[in-house]
C-alpha positions in Angstrom: 84.1 72.6 81.4 84.6 69.5 83.4 82.2 67.1 84.4 81.8 67.4 88.2 81.6 64.4 90.4 79.9 63.5 93.5 79.7 61.3 96.7 76.8 59.8 98.2 75.6 58.1 101.5 72.5 55.5 101.7 70.8 53.6 99.1 67.0 54.4 100.5 64.5 56.9 99.2 63.9 55.5 96.1 63.1 51.8 93.3 62.2 53.9 91.6 63.6 52.5 92.5 63.1 53.9 95.4 61.1 56.1 92.7 60.9 55.6 94.1 59.8 54.7 92.2 60.4 56.1 92.9 60.4 56.4 92.0 63.9 55.7 92.8 67.3 56.8 93.6 68.5 56.7 89.8 66.0 59.3 89.0 67.2 62.0 91.3 70.9 61.2 90.6 70.0 62.2 87.0 68.5 65.4 88.1 70.8 67.5 86.0 74.3 67.3 84.7 76.5 69.2 87.1 79.5 70.9 85.7 82.3 73.1 87.3 84.7 75.7 85.7 88.2 74.5 86.9 88.9 78.4 87.2 86.0 79.1 89.5 85.9 78.5 93.1 85.4 75.3 94.5 82.1 74.1 95.1 80.9 71.8 97.9 77.6 71.0 99.5 75.3 68.2 101.3 72.1 67.7 99.8 69.0 65.7 100.7 67.9 63.3 97.9 64.7 62.5 99.6 63.1 59.7 97.2 60.4 58.4 99.4 60.2 61.4 101.5 56.4 61.8 100.4 55.8 58.1 101.2 58.3 57.5 103.9 59.0 54.0 102.6 63.0 54.0 103.0 65.6 56.1 104.3 66.6 59.5 102.6 69.7 59.7 100.6 72.5 62.0 101.0 74.8 63.5 98.4 78.1 65.0 99.4 79.1 66.9 96.4 82.5 68.1 95.1 83.7 69.5 91.9 85.7 66.3 91.1 84.1 63.7 93.3 80.9 62.8 94.9 79.9 60.5 97.7 76.4 59.0 98.4 75.1 58.1 102.0 72.5 55.3 101.6 72.2 56.0 97.6 74.6 55.4 94.9 76.4 57.0 92.0 79.7 56.1 90.5 82.2 57.2 92.9 81.5 56.0 96.5 78.4 54.6 98.2 78.2 54.7 102.1 75.5 52.4 103.9 74.9 53.7 107.5 73.0 50.1 107.7 72.7 47.2 105.6 68.9 46.5 105.7 65.8 46.9 103.4 65.4 50.5 104.4 68.8 51.7 103.5 69.4 49.8 100.3 66.1 49.8 98.4 67.5 51.6 95.1 71.0 50.0 95.1 70.0 46.9 92.9 68.5 49.0 90.3 71.4 51.4 90.4 73.7 48.4 90.0 72.0 47.2 87.1 72.1 50.5 85.3 75.7 50.7 85.8 76.1 47.3 84.4 74.1 48.0 81.6 76.4 51.0 80.6 79.4 49.1 80.6 82.6 50.8 79.7 84.0 49.3 82.8 82.4 51.6 85.3 82.4 50.5 88.8 81.3 51.5 92.2 82.8 51.3 95.7 80.3 50.4 98.6 81.1 51.0 102.0 79.3 49.7 105.1 79.4 47.2 108.2 80.2 43.6 108.1 77.2 42.3 106.7 77.7 44.3 103.4 79.3 41.2 101.7 76.2 39.1 102.5 74.0 41.7 100.4 76.5 42.1 97.6 76.5 38.1 97.3 72.7 38.0 97.6 72.5 40.4 94.6 74.7 38.5 92.3 71.9 36.2 91.8 70.4 38.8 89.4 73.1 41.4 88.8 75.7 40.7 85.9 79.2 40.2 87.3 80.3 43.1 85.1 78.6 45.5 87.4 82.1 45.8 89.0 81.0 46.2 92.6 83.8 46.9 95.0 83.1 46.3 98.7 84.7 48.0 101.6 84.0 46.5 104.9 84.1 48.9 107.9 84.8 47.1 111.2 87.2 47.4 114.1 89.3 44.6 112.7 89.3 46.2 109.0 92.6 47.2 107.3 91.3 50.7 107.1 93.6 53.3 108.6 92.9 54.0 112.5 91.9 57.7 113.1 93.3 59.7 116.0 90.3 59.2 118.2 92.1 56.1 119.6 89.0 54.0 119.3 89.1 50.4 117.9 85.6 51.2 116.4 86.6 54.2 114.5 88.1 54.3 111.3 89.3 57.0 108.7 89.1 56.7 105.0 91.2 59.1 102.7 89.8 60.9 99.7 90.8 63.6 97.9 88.4 66.3 98.9 87.3 65.0 102.4 88.2 62.8 105.1 85.4 60.4 106.2 85.5 58.8 109.5 83.1 55.8 110.4 82.1 55.1 113.9 80.5 51.8 114.5 77.2 51.8 116.7 75.5 48.8 118.1 72.6 48.4 120.6 73.6 49.1 124.1 73.8 46.1 126.5 74.4 43.6 123.6 77.8 41.8 123.8 79.9 40.2 121.1 78.3 37.3 119.3 74.7 38.4 120.5 74.9 41.3 118.3 72.8 40.8 115.0 74.6 42.0 111.8 71.7 43.8 110.8 71.6 45.9 114.2 75.1 47.6 113.5 75.0 51.0 112.5 77.6 53.5 111.2 78.2 57.2 112.0 79.8 59.0 109.2 82.0 62.2 110.2 82.9 64.1 107.0 85.7 66.6 107.5 86.4 68.9 104.4 90.0 69.8 104.2 90.9 73.5 105.0 90.8 76.0 102.5 93.9 78.3 101.6 93.6 81.9 103.0 93.5 84.6 100.5 96.6 85.5 98.8 97.5 89.4 99.0 99.6 90.4 95.9 100.1 94.0 97.4 101.8 92.4 100.4 104.0 90.3 98.3 105.0 93.3 96.0 105.8 95.2 99.3 108.2 92.4 100.5 110.0 92.4 97.1 108.6 89.5 95.4 108.8 90.1 91.8 108.9 86.6 90.1 105.4 85.3 89.5 106.4 81.7 90.1 107.2 82.5 93.7 103.5 83.7 94.0 102.7 79.9 93.4 105.1 78.6 95.8 103.7 80.7 98.5 100.1 79.6 97.8 101.5 76.1 98.1 102.8 76.8 101.6 106.5 77.2 100.7 108.8 79.9 101.9 110.7 81.7 99.2 113.6 84.5 99.1 112.7 88.0 98.3 114.0 89.2 95.1 114.6 92.8 96.2 115.2 92.3 100.1 117.4 90.2 102.1 114.7 88.4 103.7 112.7 85.2 103.7 109.2 85.5 102.8 106.6 83.0 104.5 103.2 82.2 103.4 101.9 83.6 106.4 103.3 87.1 105.5 101.4 87.4 102.3 98.1 85.1 103.0 95.3 85.2 105.4 95.0 82.1 107.8 93.6 78.9 106.3 89.8 78.6 106.8 89.1 75.5 108.5 87.2 72.6 106.7 83.5 72.3 107.2 82.3 69.3 109.0 79.1 67.4 108.7 78.0 64.4 110.5 75.5 61.7 109.4 73.9 59.9 112.2 71.8 56.8 111.8 70.5 55.7 115.3 67.7 53.3 114.5 66.9 52.4 118.1 66.7 53.8 121.8 69.4 51.1 122.6 71.5 52.8 120.1 70.9 56.1 121.8 72.6 54.8 125.0 75.7 53.8 123.1 75.6 57.1 121.0 75.7 59.3 124.1 78.5 57.4 125.9 80.8 57.2 122.8 84.2 58.8 123.3 84.9 59.0 119.5 82.8 62.3 119.0 84.3 64.0 121.9 86.5 66.2 119.7 83.4 67.5 117.9 81.1 68.6 120.8 80.8 72.4 121.1 79.3 72.3 124.7 81.5 73.0 127.9 81.0 69.5 129.2 82.8 67.7 126.6 84.9 70.3 124.6 88.6 69.5 124.5 91.4 71.8 123.4 91.3 70.5 120.0 87.4 70.7 119.4 86.2 71.1 115.9 83.4 73.1 114.6 80.6 70.9 113.2 78.4 72.8 110.7 75.9 70.4 110.0 74.4 67.0 111.5 72.0 65.0 109.5 69.7 62.9 111.7 68.1 59.6 110.0 66.8 58.1 113.1 62.8 57.6 113.6 60.7 59.9 115.6 60.6 57.5 118.5 64.3 57.9 118.9 65.0 61.5 118.1 62.0 62.4 120.6 63.7 60.8 123.6 65.1 63.1 126.1 68.6 61.4 125.9 68.9 61.9 122.1 67.6 65.6 122.4 70.2 66.1 125.2 72.9 64.7 123.0 72.1 67.0 120.1 72.5 70.2 122.3 76.2 69.2 122.4 76.6 70.8 119.0 75.6 74.2 119.9 76.7 75.7 116.3 75.6 72.9 114.1 72.4 73.1 111.7 70.5 70.0 112.6 68.7 68.5 109.6 65.9 65.9 110.7 65.7 63.7 107.7 64.6 60.4 109.2 61.1 61.2 110.6 59.9 63.7 107.9 57.0 63.2 105.6 56.3 65.8 103.0 52.5 66.5 102.0 51.2 65.1 98.8 51.1 68.6 97.6 54.6 68.9 97.3 55.6 65.4 95.5 59.1 64.4 94.6 57.8 63.0 91.1 55.9 65.9 89.7 55.3 64.6 86.1 54.0 61.4 87.6 51.7 63.5 90.1 50.5 65.8 87.2 49.7 62.9 85.0 47.8 61.3 88.0 46.0 64.5 88.8 44.6 65.0 85.2 43.5 61.4 84.8 41.6 61.7 88.3 39.9 64.9 87.0 38.9 63.1 83.8 37.9 59.8 85.2 37.9 59.6 89.1 36.2 56.0 89.0 39.6 54.5 87.5 41.9 57.1 88.9 41.1 57.9 92.6 42.9 60.8 94.3 46.0 60.1 95.9 46.2 59.6 99.6 45.2 62.7 101.5 47.8 64.3 103.6 46.2 63.8 106.8 48.6 60.6 107.9 51.4 62.7 106.6 50.8 65.5 108.8 50.3 63.1 111.9 53.8 62.1 111.5 55.1 65.6 111.1 53.5 66.3 114.4 54.9 63.4 115.9 58.3 64.5 114.8 57.9 68.1 116.0 58.6 67.7 119.7 62.0 66.6 118.7 63.2 70.0 117.4 60.8 72.4 119.3 63.4 73.4 121.6 66.2 73.5 119.2 66.2 76.7 117.2 68.8 75.4 114.8 66.8 72.3 113.8 64.7 71.8 110.9 62.8 69.2 109.0 64.5 67.7 105.7 63.1 68.7 102.4 63.7 67.1 99.1 66.8 68.4 97.3 67.6 70.8 100.3 71.2 71.7 100.5 73.8 72.8 103.2 76.5 74.7 101.1 80.1 74.3 102.5 81.9 76.3 99.7 82.4 78.8 98.5 82.7 79.8 102.3 80.6 83.2 101.6 77.7 80.8 100.9 78.0 78.6 104.1 74.6 77.6 105.0 71.3 76.3 104.0 70.1 76.5 100.4 66.5 75.9 99.3 66.9 76.9 95.6 66.4 73.5 94.4 63.6 72.2 96.8 60.6 71.6 94.5 57.6 74.1 94.8 54.3 72.8 95.8 52.1 71.2 93.2 48.5 71.9 94.3 45.9 69.8 92.4 44.0 73.2 91.4 46.9 74.4 89.7 47.2 71.2 87.6 43.6 71.4 86.7 43.7 75.0 85.9 46.7 74.1 83.6 44.8 71.2 82.0 41.8 73.5 81.3 43.6 76.3 79.4 45.6 73.4 77.3 42.5 71.3 76.5 39.1 73.3 77.0 37.4 70.1 75.7 38.3 68.2 78.7 35.4 69.8 80.4 32.8 68.1 78.4 35.0 65.0 78.0 34.8 64.7 82.0 31.2 65.0 81.9 30.7 62.3 79.3 33.0 59.8 81.0 31.0 60.3 84.2 27.7 59.3 82.2 29.5 55.8 81.1 29.0 54.9 84.7 25.2 55.7 84.5 24.5 53.3 81.8 22.9 50.1 83.0 24.7 46.7 82.4 23.8 44.8 79.5 21.9 41.8 80.0 23.9 38.6 80.5 23.8 35.9 77.9 25.7 33.1 79.2 23.2 29.9 79.1 25.3 28.1 76.4 28.6 26.2 77.1 31.4 25.4 74.7 31.5 21.6 74.0 34.8 20.1 74.3 36.2 16.6 73.6 36.8 15.9 77.2 33.5 16.9 78.2 31.6 20.5 78.9 33.7 23.4 79.8 32.2 25.8 82.1 32.7 28.9 80.1 30.0 31.0 78.4 29.6 32.0 74.9 30.3 35.7 75.1 28.7 38.4 73.4 31.2 41.1 73.1 28.7 43.5 74.1 27.6 41.7 77.1 29.5 40.9 80.4 30.2 37.4 81.2 28.2 35.5 83.7 30.7 35.7 86.5 29.9 39.6 86.4 26.1 39.0 87.2 25.4 41.0 90.5 28.9 41.5 91.0 29.8 43.6 94.3 32.2 46.4 94.3 33.8 44.6 97.2 34.7 41.4 95.2 37.9 42.6 93.3 39.8 45.7 92.7 43.1 45.7 90.7 45.5 48.5 91.3 48.6 49.0 89.0 51.4 50.1 91.0 53.8 50.1 88.1 53.3 50.0 84.4 56.5 50.3 83.0 59.4 48.4 81.9 63.0 48.0 82.8 63.5 50.6 85.2 61.4 53.5 87.0 61.0 56.7 84.8 59.2 60.0 85.5 56.0 58.7 84.3 55.9 55.1 85.2 57.3 52.9 88.0 58.2 49.4 87.2 55.9 46.4 87.5 53.6 45.6 90.3 50.0 44.8 90.5 48.1 44.6 93.7 44.7 42.6 93.9 42.6 43.9 96.7 40.1 41.3 97.9 38.7 43.4 100.5 37.8 41.4 103.4 39.6 38.3 102.0 42.9 39.8 101.8 45.0 40.7 98.9 47.8 39.7 96.6 50.7 41.1 94.9 51.6 39.9 91.1 55.3 41.1 90.8 56.9 43.7 93.1 59.2 45.9 91.4 61.3 48.7 92.9 59.1 51.3 94.7 56.1 49.0 95.1 55.7 50.1 98.8 55.9 53.8 97.9 53.3 53.3 95.2 51.1 51.7 97.6 51.4 54.5 100.0 50.5 57.0 97.4 47.5 55.2 96.3 46.1 54.3 99.8 48.2 56.3 102.2 50.3 55.2 105.0 47.7 53.2 107.1 46.1 51.8 104.0 49.4 50.7 102.6 50.2 49.0 105.8 46.7 47.3 106.0 47.3 46.1 102.5 50.8 44.6 103.4 49.4 43.1 106.7 46.8 41.2 105.0 48.8 39.8 101.9 47.9 36.3 101.2 50.6 35.6 98.9 53.2 37.3 96.3 53.8 35.9 92.9 56.7 36.8 91.0 57.0 36.2 87.3 60.6 36.0 86.6 64.0 36.9 87.8 64.5 40.4 86.2 64.8 42.9 88.7 62.3 45.3 87.3 59.7 42.6 88.6 61.1 41.8 92.2 63.5 44.3 93.5 60.6 45.8 95.8 60.0 42.6 97.4 62.3 42.7 100.1 61.0 46.1 101.5 57.4 44.6 101.5 58.6 41.4 103.4 60.4 43.2 106.0 57.3 45.7 106.8 55.2 42.7 107.0 57.3 41.3 109.4 57.5 44.3 111.6 53.8 45.0 111.4 52.8 41.6 112.6 55.5 41.4 115.1 53.9 39.8 118.4 50.7 38.7 116.4 50.2 35.1 115.7 50.5 34.7 111.9 52.2 32.5 109.2 55.1 33.5 107.0 54.0 35.0 103.8 54.0 32.5 100.8 56.3 33.7 98.0 55.9 32.0 94.7 58.4 32.7 92.1 61.3 31.1 90.0 64.2 29.2 91.5 66.7 31.9 91.0 64.4 34.2 93.1 64.8 31.7 96.0 68.6 31.8 95.9 68.5 35.6 96.2 65.9 35.6 99.1 67.7 32.7 100.9 71.0 34.8 100.7 69.4 37.8 101.7 67.7 36.2 104.8 71.4 35.9 106.2 71.2 39.8 106.7 67.6 39.6 108.3 64.6 37.6 108.4 62.1 37.9 105.8 59.3 35.8 107.5 58.3 34.1 104.3 58.1 30.5 102.8 58.9 30.1 99.0 57.4 28.0 96.6 58.7 27.5 92.9 56.3 28.6 90.2 56.9 25.0 88.5 55.1 23.7 91.4 52.0 25.4 90.9 51.4 24.5 87.2 48.4 22.9 86.2 50.3 19.5 86.0 51.9 20.0 89.6 48.3 20.8 91.2 47.0 17.7 89.3 49.6 15.6 91.1 49.2 17.3 94.4 45.3 16.8 94.3 45.6 13.2 93.2 48.4 12.4 96.0 46.3 14.4 98.4 43.0 12.5 97.8 44.0 9.1 96.3 40.3 8.0 96.4 39.3 11.0 94.4 38.8 10.1 90.5 41.4 11.9 88.3 38.6 13.3 86.0 37.2 15.4 88.5 40.5 17.1 89.4 41.1 17.5 85.7 37.9 19.4 85.3 39.0 21.9 87.8 42.1 22.5 85.8 40.5 22.5 82.6 38.2 25.3 84.0 41.0 27.5 84.6 43.6 26.4 81.9 42.4 24.9 78.7 44.5 22.6 76.5 47.8 22.7 78.3 50.4 22.3 76.1 53.5 19.6 76.5 55.8 22.3 77.2 53.4 23.8 80.1 52.9 20.4 81.8 56.8 20.3 82.5 56.7 20.8 86.2 58.3 20.1 89.6 57.1 16.7 90.7 55.0 17.0 94.0 57.2 14.3 95.8 58.8 16.8 98.3 57.1 16.6 101.5 58.3 20.2 102.1 56.8 21.1 98.4 53.6 19.1 99.3 52.9 21.0 102.7 53.4 24.3 101.0 51.0 23.6 98.5 48.5 22.3 101.1 49.1 25.7 103.0 48.7 27.7 99.7 45.4 25.9 98.9 44.2 27.1 102.3 45.2 30.5 102.0 43.6 31.0 98.5 40.5 29.3 99.7 40.4 31.8 102.6 40.9 34.5 99.9 37.8 33.3 97.9 40.2 31.8 95.2 39.7 28.6 93.7 43.2 28.1 92.2 46.4 29.9 91.4 48.0 28.4 88.4 51.4 29.2 86.8 52.1 28.5 83.2 55.2 28.9 81.1 55.9 31.8 78.7 58.4 32.9 76.1 60.9 35.4 77.7 63.8 34.1 79.7 64.6 30.8 81.5 61.8 30.3 84.1 59.6 32.8 83.1 55.7 32.3 83.9 52.3 33.7 83.5 49.4 33.3 86.0 45.9 32.4 86.2 43.8 33.5 89.2 40.4 31.7 89.2 37.8 32.9 92.0 35.5 30.5 93.7 32.0 30.2 92.4 29.2 32.2 94.0 25.7 31.5 95.1 23.2 34.4 94.6 20.2 35.1 96.8 17.9 32.9 94.9 20.5 29.9 95.1 21.8 30.4 91.6 25.6 29.5 91.1 27.6 32.1 89.4 30.9 31.2 88.2 33.9 32.8 89.6 35.8 35.3 87.7 39.1 34.8 86.0 42.1 36.9 85.6 45.1 35.9 83.8 48.7 38.0 83.9 51.0 37.2 81.1 54.3 38.5 82.7 56.8 39.3 80.1 56.6 37.3 77.2 56.3 37.1 73.4 52.9 36.0 72.1 52.6 32.2 72.6 50.1 29.5 72.7 50.6 28.9 76.4 49.2 32.4 77.1 46.3 31.9 74.5 45.3 28.5 76.0 45.8 29.8 79.8 43.6 32.7 78.8 40.6 31.0 77.5 37.3 32.9 78.4 39.4 35.2 80.8 37.4 37.9 82.4 40.5 40.0 82.2 43.6 39.3 80.5 46.6 41.7 81.7 49.0 41.4 79.1 52.4 43.1 78.6 52.7 45.5 75.5 56.4 46.5 75.9 56.8 48.0 72.2 54.7 49.9 69.9 53.6 48.2 66.6 56.4 49.4 64.5 58.8 47.9 66.8 58.3 44.2 66.1 61.9 43.5 65.4 62.8 44.7 68.9 60.1 42.9 70.5 61.3 39.7 68.8 64.7 40.3 69.8 64.2 41.0 73.5 61.1 38.5 73.8 58.5 41.0 74.4 55.2 41.9 72.8 53.9 44.7 70.6 50.5 46.5 71.2 48.8 44.7 68.3 50.3 41.4 69.2 49.2 41.4 72.9 45.7 42.4 71.8 45.6 39.4 69.2 46.3 37.1 72.2 43.5 38.4 74.0 41.1 38.2 71.2 42.2 34.6 70.3 41.6 33.5 73.7 38.1 35.1 73.8 39.2 37.3 76.9 36.2 39.8 77.8 38.7 42.8 78.7 42.3 43.2 77.8 44.6 45.6 79.7 47.9 46.4 78.5 50.9 47.3 80.7 54.7 47.0 80.9 55.3 49.9 78.3 58.7 50.9 77.3 59.9 53.9 78.9 60.8 55.4 75.7 56.9 55.4 75.1 55.6 56.1 78.4 52.0 57.7 78.1 49.8 56.2 75.8 50.4 53.7 72.9 48.8 54.2 69.3 45.4 52.0 69.2 43.3 51.7 66.0 39.3 51.7 66.3 39.4 47.9 65.7 41.6 47.4 68.9 39.7 49.4 71.1 36.6 47.5 71.6 37.6 45.4 74.5 41.0 46.8 75.3 42.2 49.3 78.2 45.6 50.9 78.7 47.0 50.8 82.1 48.4 53.7 84.0 50.2 53.9 87.5 47.8 54.1 90.3 45.1 53.1 88.0 42.4 51.1 89.7 39.9 48.8 88.1 37.0 47.4 89.9 35.4 44.3 88.3 32.3 46.0 88.5 33.3 48.5 86.0 34.8 46.4 83.3 32.0 47.1 81.0 33.1 50.5 80.5 36.5 50.2 80.2 37.2 50.3 76.4 34.8 53.4 76.1 37.2 55.5 78.2 40.1 55.0 75.8 39.0 57.9 73.4 39.0 60.4 76.3 42.4 59.2 77.4 43.6 60.1 73.8 42.2 63.6 74.3 43.8 64.0 77.5 47.2 63.2 76.0 46.9 64.6 72.6 49.5 67.6 73.6 51.0 66.1 76.5 54.2 64.9 74.6 54.8 68.6 73.6 54.9 69.9 77.1 58.5 70.7 78.2 59.0 68.8 81.6 62.5 70.0 82.2 61.5 71.2 85.5 61.2 67.8 86.8 65.0 67.5 87.2 64.4 63.7 86.0 65.4 62.1 82.7 63.1 59.5 81.1 64.6 56.1 81.5 65.4 54.1 78.4 64.7 50.5 78.0 
């Protein structure tokens, strides 16, 4: 058996990394190991890898598969990647894929094809992808060195491969000339022509013509004429073989705007492929399949529909404007766990968004295909088979079956009958009255009184007194490390401040898709539209690869609306990537270095901003957020840069509007320029005029246990701490500068944090880590799409035993039907 190879187009539905998660492209590329017997019939098909098709956050990826070669359109594997456009929609999972290849080593490389701005993308990604990823770029342009096809058009090129000829046709908005064309506006149409298949060899005809030497059979099948062994004649291949079967043709069309439609309908490069009488030529070729990546607003236009009808014999697959219902999710294992968690504890695990907004998009797209009997909507893993010729046509055998919530719950009840009682007990936790606050005392400090209460571990801190449910809600969009897996996406934490806006802490691959799964399309767009800022902990890709997609969506949502660029706070390496990427497309953002938001930097800023203000008054503010800052922590960027000072002033205003007193970054032990963050809410005044201190949430980022995190977390309402490794893997945790479960809990206990939430778990241990009884009294385990409301903090630890019950047999379930392998760290 010989391992098969593939070819693919477009790096979209997906980070993980899509997942894209993914949920991401990488997961669907590992759906299964394709093998092909070298003696069997040649296999060829094209398949929709619709990572994100249930969330519509990126373009679908398309796989063109042959026994010994594979191509991806808007996606990626080892052979070739073809990008129809270079933008956030089409390249979402590409960084994660390249990092995976780099980690595999062994001289692996990948060829990427795309329009002229492809080099800008690759240059930008070099900021965080190791050089040994071995990326080879191939620019498609009319001035490029690629072979010119017989279209006699300077905008068309042909690429020679063993199994297929791929022609690329550049498409740009109509009416835009030369230098006025933006690089991101250029789109590429790919025409894939499989080579013709040999006709059937008829041995009986060869025998009748006197061919006895078997080596001559092979020569005839190779197209050579031979002398008859018994007759004085020359035998030609056509004498003993059927006529060759023309190679199937598939066209991948990414037509993003109506301006592109005008160019598409007028191009002469496709004339040989039209089958209607108006454009048909003597050399017309039969197109078997056309895959449309354009949005509904484009494919619904009368001009586009008229153009589609020129391919009368082709199967049209509408892949750009389809949204599958949530009942048929791509990531089944993740969806199954989410449904189970929702059944057990709907307060912490709300149901995924309803299908109503998904159905709206399906209806919006329907008109474009209503009058075309040969047009269908794309489905994840839908195939169009080209070879063997006898199976030419659509194949739905790999399309995932629906996963209704009722079926998941029925399965759960059969597996764990005790879960019914457990669900009732969990529900009763929310009916218990909150313990009386005991927060009158303060902790004395050599520098004065610190406004932090002495906490009784059984009593909520003062900041939770009369807390409202619309104050703060934290949703974990990704709780895994390294790369997306079938159970956990990579890191992203969404802070919903309700009427005050929202924040994102880290933004791994697939963040937008997770927002849409949790809040629905409209809810996710509102979340992105009202972001106050995004904070990134460090340069590792699993913490920021989803950022560009968030920024471009916000840009598009606020187009024509007065607004300020979004503040992105992160390490300096991230600025280099974002600056390089903005040569591709505008991100509508302002960057602020983490070092400019440390306690020392804020203190300098406050002193310079209010020179008549006593230093002690500024220091007391920082002390209330961040006690005892170490010398290492106080290393910061001097706030003497005019631009930095202006940005800090703008950030302060943004935070105040969001009801936050301060955002303070602090150094942690992981990689160069790795940070954690403190978010401190402003004080409140209740109905009787009592001042209630604001809550304090600390996020560790990736780190070893360190004094900086302990100091920053003093008296925290919530400490969100990474727990990458289980307790028996301390050696690996030290080697990779991560924390074990016990180490993370010890940090929270040392700091006197009220609640500790563990996250960033190794994908090798994706469900629930082992916790002893002593560790459970103030600890909670985060899951993807879990939502924690401040008003529910008092019950969090009490849910852990029931989660253990839920997962007691989960590791024994065979999830091979998910077609996804679990990612390793």
